[in-house]
mmCIF file as Biopython writes it, N, C-alpha, C and O atoms, coordinates in Angstrom:
data_model
#
loop_
_atom_site.group_PDB
_atom_site.id
_atom_site.type_symbol
_atom_site.label_atom_id
_atom_site.label_alt_id
_atom_site.label_comp_id
_atom_site.label_asym_id
_atom_site.label_entity_id
_atom_site.label_seq_id
_atom_site.pdbx_PDB_ins_code
_atom_site.Cartn_x
_atom_site.Cartn_y
_atom_site.Cartn_z
_atom_site.occupancy
_atom_site.B_iso_or_equiv
_atom_site.auth_seq_id
_atom_site.auth_asym_id
_atom_site.pdbx_PDB_model_num
ATOM 1   N N  . MET A ? 1  ? 1.328  14.733 -8.143  1.0 0.0 1  A 1 
ATOM 2   C CA . MET A ? 1  ? 2.222  15.638 -8.984  1.0 0.0 1  A 1 
ATOM 3   C C  . MET A ? 1  ? 2.177  14.974 -10.390 1.0 0.0 1  A 1 
ATOM 4   O O  . MET A ? 1  ? 2.815  13.957 -10.662 1.0 0.0 1  A 1 
ATOM 5   N N  . ALA A ? 2  ? 1.374  15.632 -11.253 1.0 0.0 2  A 1 
ATOM 6   C CA . ALA A ? 2  ? 1.095  15.035 -12.580 1.0 0.0 2  A 1 
ATOM 7   C C  . ALA A ? 2  ? 2.054  16.053 -13.376 1.0 0.0 2  A 1 
ATOM 8   O O  . ALA A ? 2  ? 2.086  17.274 -13.228 1.0 0.0 2  A 1 
ATOM 9   N N  . VAL A ? 3  ? 2.791  15.311 -14.214 1.0 0.0 3  A 1 
ATOM 10  C CA . VAL A ? 3  ? 3.750  16.072 -15.162 1.0 0.0 3  A 1 
ATOM 11  C C  . VAL A ? 3  ? 3.696  15.350 -16.486 1.0 0.0 3  A 1 
ATOM 12  O O  . VAL A ? 3  ? 3.814  14.126 -16.530 1.0 0.0 3  A 1 
ATOM 13  N N  . ASN A ? 4  ? 3.526  16.061 -17.527 1.0 0.0 4  A 1 
ATOM 14  C CA . ASN A ? 4  ? 3.431  15.529 -18.886 1.0 0.0 4  A 1 
ATOM 15  C C  . ASN A ? 4  ? 4.787  15.145 -19.331 1.0 0.0 4  A 1 
ATOM 16  O O  . ASN A ? 4  ? 5.569  16.080 -19.500 1.0 0.0 4  A 1 
ATOM 17  N N  . CYS A ? 5  ? 5.220  13.929 -19.556 1.0 0.0 5  A 1 
ATOM 18  C CA . CYS A ? 5  ? 6.496  13.449 -19.814 1.0 0.0 5  A 1 
ATOM 19  C C  . CYS A ? 5  ? 6.451  12.722 -21.216 1.0 0.0 5  A 1 
ATOM 20  O O  . CYS A ? 5  ? 7.341  11.945 -21.561 1.0 0.0 5  A 1 
ATOM 21  N N  . ARG A ? 6  ? 5.364  13.023 -21.997 1.0 0.0 6  A 1 
ATOM 22  C CA . ARG A ? 6  ? 5.213  12.452 -23.251 1.0 0.0 6  A 1 
ATOM 23  C C  . ARG A ? 6  ? 6.157  13.222 -24.222 1.0 0.0 6  A 1 
ATOM 24  O O  . ARG A ? 6  ? 6.221  14.451 -24.224 1.0 0.0 6  A 1 
ATOM 25  N N  . SER A ? 7  ? 6.849  12.462 -25.004 1.0 0.0 7  A 1 
ATOM 26  C CA . SER A ? 7  ? 7.773  13.205 -26.103 1.0 0.0 7  A 1 
ATOM 27  C C  . SER A ? 7  ? 7.482  12.651 -27.366 1.0 0.0 7  A 1 
ATOM 28  O O  . SER A ? 7  ? 7.556  11.446 -27.601 1.0 0.0 7  A 1 
ATOM 29  N N  . ILE A ? 8  ? 7.150  13.515 -28.184 1.0 0.0 8  A 1 
ATOM 30  C CA . ILE A ? 8  ? 6.783  13.185 -29.701 1.0 0.0 8  A 1 
ATOM 31  C C  . ILE A ? 8  ? 7.939  13.414 -30.565 1.0 0.0 8  A 1 
ATOM 32  O O  . ILE A ? 8  ? 8.503  14.502 -30.444 1.0 0.0 8  A 1 
ATOM 33  N N  . LEU A ? 9  ? 8.395  12.561 -31.429 1.0 0.0 9  A 1 
ATOM 34  C CA . LEU A ? 9  ? 9.454  12.696 -32.175 1.0 0.0 9  A 1 
ATOM 35  C C  . LEU A ? 9  ? 9.017  12.320 -33.608 1.0 0.0 9  A 1 
ATOM 36  O O  . LEU A ? 9  ? 8.352  11.300 -33.786 1.0 0.0 9  A 1 
ATOM 37  N N  . LYS A ? 10 ? 9.338  13.037 -34.527 1.0 0.0 10 A 1 
ATOM 38  C CA . LYS A ? 10 ? 8.916  12.781 -36.000 1.0 0.0 10 A 1 
ATOM 39  C C  . LYS A ? 10 ? 10.128 12.048 -36.541 1.0 0.0 10 A 1 
ATOM 40  O O  . LYS A ? 10 ? 11.277 12.366 -36.235 1.0 0.0 10 A 1 
ATOM 41  N N  . SER A ? 11 ? 9.816  11.043 -37.368 1.0 0.0 11 A 1 
ATOM 42  C CA . SER A ? 11 ? 10.902 10.249 -37.973 1.0 0.0 11 A 1 
ATOM 43  C C  . SER A ? 11 ? 11.575 11.085 -39.023 1.0 0.0 11 A 1 
ATOM 44  O O  . SER A ? 11 ? 10.934 11.755 -39.833 1.0 0.0 11 A 1 
ATOM 45  N N  . GLU A ? 12 ? 12.969 11.022 -38.985 1.0 0.0 12 A 1 
ATOM 46  C CA . GLU A ? 12 ? 13.617 11.714 -40.207 1.0 0.0 12 A 1 
ATOM 47  C C  . GLU A ? 12 ? 14.135 10.672 -41.162 1.0 0.0 12 A 1 
ATOM 48  O O  . GLU A ? 12 ? 14.453 9.569  -40.716 1.0 0.0 12 A 1 
ATOM 49  N N  . PRO A ? 13 ? 14.241 10.943 -42.442 1.0 0.0 13 A 1 
ATOM 50  C CA . PRO A ? 13 ? 14.574 10.063 -43.479 1.0 0.0 13 A 1 
ATOM 51  C C  . PRO A ? 13 ? 15.831 9.197  -43.310 1.0 0.0 13 A 1 
ATOM 52  O O  . PRO A ? 13 ? 15.850 8.044  -43.739 1.0 0.0 13 A 1 
ATOM 53  N N  . GLY A ? 14 ? 16.878 9.752  -42.688 1.0 0.0 14 A 1 
ATOM 54  C CA . GLY A ? 14 ? 18.018 9.101  -42.543 1.0 0.0 14 A 1 
ATOM 55  C C  . GLY A ? 14 ? 18.264 8.381  -41.275 1.0 0.0 14 A 1 
ATOM 56  O O  . GLY A ? 14 ? 19.367 7.878  -41.061 1.0 0.0 14 A 1 
ATOM 57  N N  . ARG A ? 15 ? 17.384 8.311  -40.504 1.0 0.0 15 A 1 
ATOM 58  C CA . ARG A ? 15 ? 17.438 7.701  -39.164 1.0 0.0 15 A 1 
ATOM 59  C C  . ARG A ? 15 ? 16.646 6.511  -38.908 1.0 0.0 15 A 1 
ATOM 60  O O  . ARG A ? 15 ? 15.451 6.498  -39.205 1.0 0.0 15 A 1 
ATOM 61  N N  . SER A ? 16 ? 17.230 5.491  -38.370 1.0 0.0 16 A 1 
ATOM 62  C CA . SER A ? 16 ? 16.543 4.216  -38.113 1.0 0.0 16 A 1 
ATOM 63  C C  . SER A ? 16 ? 15.738 4.309  -36.988 1.0 0.0 16 A 1 
ATOM 64  O O  . SER A ? 16 ? 15.937 5.230  -36.197 1.0 0.0 16 A 1 
ATOM 65  N N  . SER A ? 17 ? 14.648 3.301  -36.749 1.0 0.0 17 A 1 
ATOM 66  C CA . SER A ? 17 ? 13.796 3.337  -35.566 1.0 0.0 17 A 1 
ATOM 67  C C  . SER A ? 17 ? 14.504 3.144  -34.226 1.0 0.0 17 A 1 
ATOM 68  O O  . SER A ? 17 ? 14.029 3.617  -33.193 1.0 0.0 17 A 1 
ATOM 69  N N  . GLU A ? 18 ? 15.777 2.366  -34.249 1.0 0.0 18 A 1 
ATOM 70  C CA . GLU A ? 18 ? 16.311 2.173  -33.138 1.0 0.0 18 A 1 
ATOM 71  C C  . GLU A ? 18 ? 17.062 3.438  -32.697 1.0 0.0 18 A 1 
ATOM 72  O O  . GLU A ? 18 ? 17.090 3.640  -31.483 1.0 0.0 18 A 1 
ATOM 73  N N  . GLU A ? 19 ? 17.619 4.241  -33.431 1.0 0.0 19 A 1 
ATOM 74  C CA . GLU A ? 19 ? 18.070 5.721  -33.121 1.0 0.0 19 A 1 
ATOM 75  C C  . GLU A ? 19 ? 16.976 6.565  -32.633 1.0 0.0 19 A 1 
ATOM 76  O O  . GLU A ? 19 ? 17.186 7.343  -31.702 1.0 0.0 19 A 1 
ATOM 77  N N  . ASP A ? 20 ? 15.697 6.465  -33.251 1.0 0.0 20 A 1 
ATOM 78  C CA . ASP A ? 20 ? 14.653 7.213  -32.799 1.0 0.0 20 A 1 
ATOM 79  C C  . ASP A ? 20 ? 14.258 6.862  -31.338 1.0 0.0 20 A 1 
ATOM 80  O O  . ASP A ? 20 ? 13.940 7.722  -30.516 1.0 0.0 20 A 1 
ATOM 81  N N  . PHE A ? 21 ? 14.304 5.490  -31.072 1.0 0.0 21 A 1 
ATOM 82  C CA . PHE A ? 21 ? 13.924 5.022  -29.719 1.0 0.0 21 A 1 
ATOM 83  C C  . PHE A ? 21 ? 15.047 5.543  -28.691 1.0 0.0 21 A 1 
ATOM 84  O O  . PHE A ? 21 ? 14.718 5.919  -27.566 1.0 0.0 21 A 1 
ATOM 85  N N  . LYS A ? 22 ? 16.235 5.550  -29.073 1.0 0.0 22 A 1 
ATOM 86  C CA . LYS A ? 22 ? 17.326 5.980  -28.169 1.0 0.0 22 A 1 
ATOM 87  C C  . LYS A ? 22 ? 17.150 7.437  -27.764 1.0 0.0 22 A 1 
ATOM 88  O O  . LYS A ? 22 ? 17.269 7.809  -26.596 1.0 0.0 22 A 1 
ATOM 89  N N  . ILE A ? 23 ? 16.867 8.229  -28.760 1.0 0.0 23 A 1 
ATOM 90  C CA . ILE A ? 23 ? 16.631 9.585  -28.614 1.0 0.0 23 A 1 
ATOM 91  C C  . ILE A ? 23 ? 15.470 9.923  -27.732 1.0 0.0 23 A 1 
ATOM 92  O O  . ILE A ? 23 ? 15.528 10.821 -26.893 1.0 0.0 23 A 1 
ATOM 93  N N  . MET A ? 24 ? 14.286 9.092  -27.969 1.0 0.0 24 A 1 
ATOM 94  C CA . MET A ? 24 ? 13.161 9.366  -27.153 1.0 0.0 24 A 1 
ATOM 95  C C  . MET A ? 24 ? 13.358 9.026  -25.687 1.0 0.0 24 A 1 
ATOM 96  O O  . MET A ? 24 ? 12.909 9.682  -24.747 1.0 0.0 24 A 1 
ATOM 97  N N  . LEU A ? 25 ? 14.129 7.854  -25.603 1.0 0.0 25 A 1 
ATOM 98  C CA . LEU A ? 25 ? 14.381 7.348  -24.176 1.0 0.0 25 A 1 
ATOM 99  C C  . LEU A ? 25 ? 15.284 8.350  -23.475 1.0 0.0 25 A 1 
ATOM 100 O O  . LEU A ? 25 ? 15.050 8.599  -22.292 1.0 0.0 25 A 1 
ATOM 101 N N  . GLY A ? 26 ? 16.253 8.922  -24.071 1.0 0.0 26 A 1 
ATOM 102 C CA . GLY A ? 26 ? 17.178 9.999  -23.544 1.0 0.0 26 A 1 
ATOM 103 C C  . GLY A ? 26 ? 16.332 11.225 -23.087 1.0 0.0 26 A 1 
ATOM 104 O O  . GLY A ? 26 ? 16.502 11.736 -21.980 1.0 0.0 26 A 1 
ATOM 105 N N  . LYS A ? 27 ? 15.392 11.684 -24.005 1.0 0.0 27 A 1 
ATOM 106 C CA . LYS A ? 27 ? 14.456 12.878 -23.682 1.0 0.0 27 A 1 
ATOM 107 C C  . LYS A ? 27 ? 13.585 12.462 -22.352 1.0 0.0 27 A 1 
ATOM 108 O O  . LYS A ? 27 ? 13.473 13.239 -21.404 1.0 0.0 27 A 1 
ATOM 109 N N  . PHE A ? 28 ? 12.972 11.145 -22.375 1.0 0.0 28 A 1 
ATOM 110 C CA . PHE A ? 28 ? 12.187 10.855 -21.289 1.0 0.0 28 A 1 
ATOM 111 C C  . PHE A ? 28 ? 12.880 10.833 -19.963 1.0 0.0 28 A 1 
ATOM 112 O O  . PHE A ? 28 ? 12.331 11.190 -18.920 1.0 0.0 28 A 1 
ATOM 113 N N  . ARG A ? 29 ? 14.208 10.366 -20.057 1.0 0.0 29 A 1 
ATOM 114 C CA . ARG A ? 29 ? 14.977 10.182 -18.694 1.0 0.0 29 A 1 
ATOM 115 C C  . ARG A ? 29 ? 15.366 11.710 -18.324 1.0 0.0 29 A 1 
ATOM 116 O O  . ARG A ? 29 ? 15.411 12.062 -17.146 1.0 0.0 29 A 1 
ATOM 117 N N  . LYS A ? 30 ? 15.611 12.491 -19.259 1.0 0.0 30 A 1 
ATOM 118 C CA . LYS A ? 30 ? 15.855 13.936 -18.914 1.0 0.0 30 A 1 
ATOM 119 C C  . LYS A ? 30 ? 14.734 14.582 -18.135 1.0 0.0 30 A 1 
ATOM 120 O O  . LYS A ? 30 ? 14.876 15.163 -17.060 1.0 0.0 30 A 1 
ATOM 121 N N  . LYS A ? 31 ? 13.500 14.402 -18.855 1.0 0.0 31 A 1 
ATOM 122 C CA . LYS A ? 31 ? 12.428 15.010 -18.339 1.0 0.0 31 A 1 
ATOM 123 C C  . LYS A ? 31 ? 12.137 14.410 -16.912 1.0 0.0 31 A 1 
ATOM 124 O O  . LYS A ? 31 ? 11.759 15.151 -16.004 1.0 0.0 31 A 1 
ATOM 125 N N  . LEU A ? 32 ? 12.300 13.188 -16.744 1.0 0.0 32 A 1 
ATOM 126 C CA . LEU A ? 32 ? 11.981 12.531 -15.368 1.0 0.0 32 A 1 
ATOM 127 C C  . LEU A ? 32 ? 12.794 13.094 -14.276 1.0 0.0 32 A 1 
ATOM 128 O O  . LEU A ? 32 ? 12.313 13.424 -13.192 1.0 0.0 32 A 1 
ATOM 129 N N  . THR A ? 33 ? 14.157 13.205 -14.620 1.0 0.0 33 A 1 
ATOM 130 C CA . THR A ? 33 ? 15.065 13.843 -13.645 1.0 0.0 33 A 1 
ATOM 131 C C  . THR A ? 33 ? 14.873 15.205 -13.387 1.0 0.0 33 A 1 
ATOM 132 O O  . THR A ? 33 ? 14.954 15.592 -12.222 1.0 0.0 33 A 1 
ATOM 133 N N  . ASP A ? 34 ? 14.597 16.108 -14.422 1.0 0.0 34 A 1 
ATOM 134 C CA . ASP A ? 34 ? 14.400 17.376 -14.213 1.0 0.0 34 A 1 
ATOM 135 C C  . ASP A ? 34 ? 12.998 17.816 -13.487 1.0 0.0 34 A 1 
ATOM 136 O O  . ASP A ? 34 ? 12.814 18.865 -12.869 1.0 0.0 34 A 1 
ATOM 137 N N  . SER A ? 35 ? 12.088 16.802 -13.701 1.0 0.0 35 A 1 
ATOM 138 C CA . SER A ? 35 ? 10.796 17.195 -12.893 1.0 0.0 35 A 1 
ATOM 139 C C  . SER A ? 35 ? 10.876 16.687 -11.428 1.0 0.0 35 A 1 
ATOM 140 O O  . SER A ? 35 ? 10.144 17.212 -10.588 1.0 0.0 35 A 1 
ATOM 141 N N  . GLY A ? 36 ? 11.666 15.766 -11.107 1.0 0.0 36 A 1 
ATOM 142 C CA . GLY A ? 36 ? 12.006 15.371 -9.715  1.0 0.0 36 A 1 
ATOM 143 C C  . GLY A ? 36 ? 11.009 14.126 -9.382  1.0 0.0 36 A 1 
ATOM 144 O O  . GLY A ? 36 ? 10.877 13.732 -8.223  1.0 0.0 36 A 1 
ATOM 145 N N  . ILE A ? 37 ? 10.272 13.497 -10.546 1.0 0.0 37 A 1 
ATOM 146 C CA . ILE A ? 37 ? 9.643  12.448 -10.176 1.0 0.0 37 A 1 
ATOM 147 C C  . ILE A ? 37 ? 10.304 11.191 -9.735  1.0 0.0 37 A 1 
ATOM 148 O O  . ILE A ? 37 ? 9.779  10.404 -8.948  1.0 0.0 37 A 1 
ATOM 149 N N  . LEU A ? 38 ? 11.590 11.020 -10.325 1.0 0.0 38 A 1 
ATOM 150 C CA . LEU A ? 38 ? 12.319 9.844  -9.938  1.0 0.0 38 A 1 
ATOM 151 C C  . LEU A ? 38 ? 12.868 9.956  -8.506  1.0 0.0 38 A 1 
ATOM 152 O O  . LEU A ? 38 ? 12.971 8.911  -7.863  1.0 0.0 38 A 1 
ATOM 153 N N  . THR A ? 39 ? 13.197 11.010 -7.997  1.0 0.0 39 A 1 
ATOM 154 C CA . THR A ? 39 ? 13.621 11.141 -6.604  1.0 0.0 39 A 1 
ATOM 155 C C  . THR A ? 39 ? 12.482 10.899 -5.675  1.0 0.0 39 A 1 
ATOM 156 O O  . THR A ? 39 ? 12.596 10.197 -4.670  1.0 0.0 39 A 1 
ATOM 157 N N  . VAL A ? 40 ? 11.439 11.464 -6.014  1.0 0.0 40 A 1 
ATOM 158 C CA . VAL A ? 40 ? 10.140 11.227 -5.047  1.0 0.0 40 A 1 
ATOM 159 C C  . VAL A ? 40 ? 9.843  9.708  -5.085  1.0 0.0 40 A 1 
ATOM 160 O O  . VAL A ? 40 ? 9.610  9.113  -4.033  1.0 0.0 40 A 1 
ATOM 161 N N  . TRP A ? 41 ? 9.847  9.107  -6.212  1.0 0.0 41 A 1 
ATOM 162 C CA . TRP A ? 41 ? 9.581  7.697  -6.357  1.0 0.0 41 A 1 
ATOM 163 C C  . TRP A ? 41 ? 10.491 6.943  -5.409  1.0 0.0 41 A 1 
ATOM 164 O O  . TRP A ? 41 ? 10.034 6.160  -4.576  1.0 0.0 41 A 1 
ATOM 165 N N  . LYS A ? 42 ? 11.823 7.198  -5.549  1.0 0.0 42 A 1 
ATOM 166 C CA . LYS A ? 42 ? 12.935 6.484  -4.782  1.0 0.0 42 A 1 
ATOM 167 C C  . LYS A ? 42 ? 12.703 6.752  -3.261  1.0 0.0 42 A 1 
ATOM 168 O O  . LYS A ? 42 ? 12.942 5.873  -2.433  1.0 0.0 42 A 1 
ATOM 169 N N  . LYS A ? 43 ? 12.259 7.914  -2.930  1.0 0.0 43 A 1 
ATOM 170 C CA . LYS A ? 43 ? 11.980 8.219  -1.523  1.0 0.0 43 A 1 
ATOM 171 C C  . LYS A ? 43 ? 10.836 7.454  -0.999  1.0 0.0 43 A 1 
ATOM 172 O O  . LYS A ? 43 ? 10.889 6.956  0.126   1.0 0.0 43 A 1 
ATOM 173 N N  . HIS A ? 44 ? 9.805  7.337  -1.759  1.0 0.0 44 A 1 
ATOM 174 C CA . HIS A ? 44 ? 8.546  6.572  -1.387  1.0 0.0 44 A 1 
ATOM 175 C C  . HIS A ? 44 ? 8.484  5.083  -1.625  1.0 0.0 44 A 1 
ATOM 176 O O  . HIS A ? 44 ? 7.473  4.414  -1.412  1.0 0.0 44 A 1 
ATOM 177 N N  . GLN A ? 45 ? 9.673  4.585  -2.098  1.0 0.0 45 A 1 
ATOM 178 C CA . GLN A ? 45 ? 9.805  3.181  -2.423  1.0 0.0 45 A 1 
ATOM 179 C C  . GLN A ? 45 ? 9.759  2.337  -1.205  1.0 0.0 45 A 1 
ATOM 180 O O  . GLN A ? 45 ? 9.168  1.257  -1.233  1.0 0.0 45 A 1 
ATOM 181 N N  . TYR A ? 46 ? 10.334 2.758  -0.166  1.0 0.0 46 A 1 
ATOM 182 C CA . TYR A ? 46 ? 10.266 1.989  1.174   1.0 0.0 46 A 1 
ATOM 183 C C  . TYR A ? 46 ? 9.493  2.742  2.332   1.0 0.0 46 A 1 
ATOM 184 O O  . TYR A ? 46 ? 9.505  3.973  2.327   1.0 0.0 46 A 1 
ATOM 185 N N  . TYR A ? 47 ? 8.939  2.171  3.151   1.0 0.0 47 A 1 
ATOM 186 C CA . TYR A ? 47 ? 8.213  2.823  4.229   1.0 0.0 47 A 1 
ATOM 187 C C  . TYR A ? 47 ? 9.222  3.329  5.260   1.0 0.0 47 A 1 
ATOM 188 O O  . TYR A ? 47 ? 10.195 2.664  5.615   1.0 0.0 47 A 1 
ATOM 189 N N  . GLU A ? 48 ? 8.903  4.661  5.758   1.0 0.0 48 A 1 
ATOM 190 C CA . GLU A ? 48 ? 9.727  5.178  6.658   1.0 0.0 48 A 1 
ATOM 191 C C  . GLU A ? 48 ? 8.949  5.714  7.701   1.0 0.0 48 A 1 
ATOM 192 O O  . GLU A ? 48 ? 8.032  6.500  7.462   1.0 0.0 48 A 1 
ATOM 193 N N  . SER A ? 49 ? 9.308  5.271  9.092   1.0 0.0 49 A 1 
ATOM 194 C CA . SER A ? 49 ? 8.484  5.585  10.192  1.0 0.0 49 A 1 
ATOM 195 C C  . SER A ? 49 ? 8.783  6.977  10.596  1.0 0.0 49 A 1 
ATOM 196 O O  . SER A ? 49 ? 9.786  7.536  10.152  1.0 0.0 49 A 1 
ATOM 197 N N  . LYS A ? 50 ? 7.909  7.614  11.476  1.0 0.0 50 A 1 
ATOM 198 C CA . LYS A ? 50 ? 7.954  9.005  11.915  1.0 0.0 50 A 1 
ATOM 199 C C  . LYS A ? 50 ? 9.352  9.164  12.562  1.0 0.0 50 A 1 
ATOM 200 O O  . LYS A ? 50 ? 10.014 10.186 12.376  1.0 0.0 50 A 1 
ATOM 201 N N  . GLY A ? 51 ? 9.765  8.192  13.284  1.0 0.0 51 A 1 
ATOM 202 C CA . GLY A ? 51 ? 11.010 8.363  14.160  1.0 0.0 51 A 1 
ATOM 203 C C  . GLY A ? 51 ? 12.390 8.313  13.190  1.0 0.0 51 A 1 
ATOM 204 O O  . GLY A ? 51 ? 13.434 8.947  13.343  1.0 0.0 51 A 1 
ATOM 205 N N  . GLU A ? 52 ? 12.054 7.393  12.192  1.0 0.0 52 A 1 
ATOM 206 C CA . GLU A ? 52 ? 13.265 7.386  11.069  1.0 0.0 52 A 1 
ATOM 207 C C  . GLU A ? 52 ? 13.365 8.795  10.393  1.0 0.0 52 A 1 
ATOM 208 O O  . GLU A ? 52 ? 14.416 9.418  10.241  1.0 0.0 52 A 1 
ATOM 209 N N  . ARG A ? 53 ? 12.065 9.224  9.992   1.0 0.0 53 A 1 
ATOM 210 C CA . ARG A ? 53 ? 12.101 10.429 9.304   1.0 0.0 53 A 1 
ATOM 211 C C  . ARG A ? 53 ? 12.630 11.595 10.061  1.0 0.0 53 A 1 
ATOM 212 O O  . ARG A ? 53 ? 13.370 12.395 9.488   1.0 0.0 53 A 1 
ATOM 213 N N  . LYS A ? 54 ? 12.267 11.761 11.438  1.0 0.0 54 A 1 
ATOM 214 C CA . LYS A ? 54 ? 13.002 12.612 12.327  1.0 0.0 54 A 1 
ATOM 215 C C  . LYS A ? 54 ? 14.380 12.577 12.424  1.0 0.0 54 A 1 
ATOM 216 O O  . LYS A ? 54 ? 15.072 13.593 12.361  1.0 0.0 54 A 1 
ATOM 217 N N  . ARG A ? 55 ? 14.859 11.341 12.589  1.0 0.0 55 A 1 
ATOM 218 C CA . ARG A ? 55 ? 16.301 11.240 12.676  1.0 0.0 55 A 1 
ATOM 219 C C  . ARG A ? 55 ? 17.132 11.612 11.343  1.0 0.0 55 A 1 
ATOM 220 O O  . ARG A ? 55 ? 18.248 12.130 11.394  1.0 0.0 55 A 1 
ATOM 221 N N  . ARG A ? 56 ? 16.549 11.331 10.299  1.0 0.0 56 A 1 
ATOM 222 C CA . ARG A ? 56 ? 17.018 11.512 8.889   1.0 0.0 56 A 1 
ATOM 223 C C  . ARG A ? 56 ? 17.064 13.048 8.783   1.0 0.0 56 A 1 
ATOM 224 O O  . ARG A ? 56 ? 18.135 13.588 8.506   1.0 0.0 56 A 1 
ATOM 225 N N  . LYS A ? 57 ? 15.871 13.830 9.007   1.0 0.0 57 A 1 
ATOM 226 C CA . LYS A ? 57 ? 15.886 15.137 8.854   1.0 0.0 57 A 1 
ATOM 227 C C  . LYS A ? 57 ? 16.892 16.015 9.850   1.0 0.0 57 A 1 
ATOM 228 O O  . LYS A ? 57 ? 17.494 17.022 9.479   1.0 0.0 57 A 1 
ATOM 229 N N  . LYS A ? 58 ? 16.951 15.502 11.041  1.0 0.0 58 A 1 
ATOM 230 C CA . LYS A ? 58 ? 17.932 16.149 11.846  1.0 0.0 58 A 1 
ATOM 231 C C  . LYS A ? 58 ? 19.376 15.929 11.517  1.0 0.0 58 A 1 
ATOM 232 O O  . LYS A ? 58 ? 20.217 16.793 11.767  1.0 0.0 58 A 1 
ATOM 233 N N  . LYS A ? 59 ? 19.678 14.766 10.952  1.0 0.0 59 A 1 
ATOM 234 C CA . LYS A ? 59 ? 20.999 14.576 10.408  1.0 0.0 59 A 1 
ATOM 235 C C  . LYS A ? 59 ? 21.256 15.410 9.228   1.0 0.0 59 A 1 
ATOM 236 O O  . LYS A ? 59 ? 22.336 15.986 9.093   1.0 0.0 59 A 1 
ATOM 237 N N  . GLU A ? 60 ? 20.370 15.493 8.425   1.0 0.0 60 A 1 
ATOM 238 C CA . GLU A ? 60 ? 20.506 16.417 7.040   1.0 0.0 60 A 1 
ATOM 239 C C  . GLU A ? 60 ? 20.601 17.774 7.523   1.0 0.0 60 A 1 
ATOM 240 O O  . GLU A ? 60 ? 21.350 18.555 6.936   1.0 0.0 60 A 1 
ATOM 241 N N  . SER A ? 61 ? 19.899 18.163 8.569   1.0 0.0 61 A 1 
ATOM 242 C CA . SER A ? 61 ? 20.003 19.625 9.060   1.0 0.0 61 A 1 
ATOM 243 C C  . SER A ? 61 ? 21.292 19.806 9.687   1.0 0.0 61 A 1 
ATOM 244 O O  . SER A ? 61 ? 21.894 20.858 9.474   1.0 0.0 61 A 1 
ATOM 245 N N  . HIS A ? 62 ? 21.743 19.010 10.356  1.0 0.0 62 A 1 
ATOM 246 C CA . HIS A ? 62 ? 23.150 19.074 11.084  1.0 0.0 62 A 1 
ATOM 247 C C  . HIS A ? 62 ? 24.274 19.067 10.004  1.0 0.0 62 A 1 
ATOM 248 O O  . HIS A ? 62 ? 25.222 19.842 10.132  1.0 0.0 62 A 1 
ATOM 249 N N  . LEU A ? 63 ? 24.201 18.268 9.011   1.0 0.0 63 A 1 
ATOM 250 C CA . LEU A ? 63 ? 25.134 18.268 7.872   1.0 0.0 63 A 1 
ATOM 251 C C  . LEU A ? 63 ? 25.153 19.619 7.081   1.0 0.0 63 A 1 
ATOM 252 O O  . LEU A ? 63 ? 26.181 20.184 6.707   1.0 0.0 63 A 1 
ATOM 253 N N  . LYS A ? 64 ? 23.917 20.042 6.885   1.0 0.0 64 A 1 
ATOM 254 C CA . LYS A ? 64 ? 23.731 21.338 6.015   1.0 0.0 64 A 1 
ATOM 255 C C  . LYS A ? 64 ? 24.318 22.527 6.853   1.0 0.0 64 A 1 
ATOM 256 O O  . LYS A ? 64 ? 24.928 23.453 6.317   1.0 0.0 64 A 1 
ATOM 257 N N  . HIS A ? 65 ? 24.095 22.442 8.207   1.0 0.0 65 A 1 
ATOM 258 C CA . HIS A ? 65 ? 24.584 23.516 9.100   1.0 0.0 65 A 1 
ATOM 259 C C  . HIS A ? 65 ? 26.202 23.535 9.200   1.0 0.0 65 A 1 
ATOM 260 O O  . HIS A ? 65 ? 26.887 24.557 9.238   1.0 0.0 65 A 1 
ATOM 261 N N  . MET A ? 66 ? 26.688 22.169 9.236   1.0 0.0 66 A 1 
ATOM 262 C CA . MET A ? 66 ? 28.227 22.257 9.211   1.0 0.0 66 A 1 
ATOM 263 C C  . MET A ? 66 ? 28.865 22.544 7.965   1.0 0.0 66 A 1 
ATOM 264 O O  . MET A ? 66 ? 30.024 22.960 7.945   1.0 0.0 66 A 1 
ATOM 265 N N  . LYS A ? 67 ? 28.097 22.325 6.760   1.0 0.0 67 A 1 
ATOM 266 C CA . LYS A ? 67 ? 28.579 22.625 5.433   1.0 0.0 67 A 1 
ATOM 267 C C  . LYS A ? 67 ? 28.581 24.201 5.356   1.0 0.0 67 A 1 
ATOM 268 O O  . LYS A ? 67 ? 29.558 24.790 4.895   1.0 0.0 67 A 1 
ATOM 269 N N  . GLU A ? 68 ? 27.471 24.870 5.814   1.0 0.0 68 A 1 
ATOM 270 C CA . GLU A ? 68 ? 27.379 26.224 5.724   1.0 0.0 68 A 1 
ATOM 271 C C  . GLU A ? 68 ? 28.487 26.902 6.557   1.0 0.0 68 A 1 
ATOM 272 O O  . GLU A ? 68 ? 29.172 27.805 6.077   1.0 0.0 68 A 1 
ATOM 273 N N  . SER A ? 69 ? 28.649 26.445 7.820   1.0 0.0 69 A 1 
ATOM 274 C CA . SER A ? 69 ? 29.607 27.006 8.733   1.0 0.0 69 A 1 
ATOM 275 C C  . SER A ? 69 ? 31.016 26.903 8.288   1.0 0.0 69 A 1 
ATOM 276 O O  . SER A ? 69 ? 31.826 27.785 8.572   1.0 0.0 69 A 1 
ATOM 277 N N  . SER A ? 70 ? 31.344 25.823 7.577   1.0 0.0 70 A 1 
ATOM 278 C CA . SER A ? 70 ? 32.628 25.689 7.051   1.0 0.0 70 A 1 
ATOM 279 C C  . SER A ? 70 ? 32.928 26.453 5.897   1.0 0.0 70 A 1 
ATOM 280 O O  . SER A ? 70 ? 34.100 26.725 5.635   1.0 0.0 70 A 1 
ATOM 281 N N  . ARG A ? 71 ? 31.848 26.885 5.072   1.0 0.0 71 A 1 
ATOM 282 C CA . ARG A ? 71 ? 32.050 27.890 3.899   1.0 0.0 71 A 1 
ATOM 283 C C  . ARG A ? 71 ? 32.368 29.271 4.528   1.0 0.0 71 A 1 
ATOM 284 O O  . ARG A ? 71 ? 33.205 29.991 3.983   1.0 0.0 71 A 1 
ATOM 285 N N  . ILE A ? 72 ? 31.756 29.650 5.610   1.0 0.0 72 A 1 
ATOM 286 C CA . ILE A ? 72 ? 31.827 30.963 6.148   1.0 0.0 72 A 1 
ATOM 287 C C  . ILE A ? 72 ? 33.234 31.207 6.622   1.0 0.0 72 A 1 
ATOM 288 O O  . ILE A ? 72 ? 33.725 32.317 6.420   1.0 0.0 72 A 1 
ATOM 289 N N  . THR A ? 73 ? 33.938 30.257 7.245   1.0 0.0 73 A 1 
ATOM 290 C CA . THR A ? 73 ? 35.228 30.547 7.778   1.0 0.0 73 A 1 
ATOM 291 C C  . THR A ? 73 ? 36.273 30.268 6.757   1.0 0.0 73 A 1 
ATOM 292 O O  . THR A ? 73 ? 37.460 30.456 7.023   1.0 0.0 73 A 1 
#
């Protein structure tokens, strides 16, 4: 999943380089969260066996079903 997260910011006369950096860092973080790269990275940070993955997906499915059934009633 290749996403272009480069942010180019032109310096304005009244702004310091520290302010420019903070703005660019904020834009970079927003693009990372919007693209989903950060969540994918956190998910792949640790090894998850097939059995663990099945148990996690089953639990997520059960929670989703319970949430949907509680909304209906």
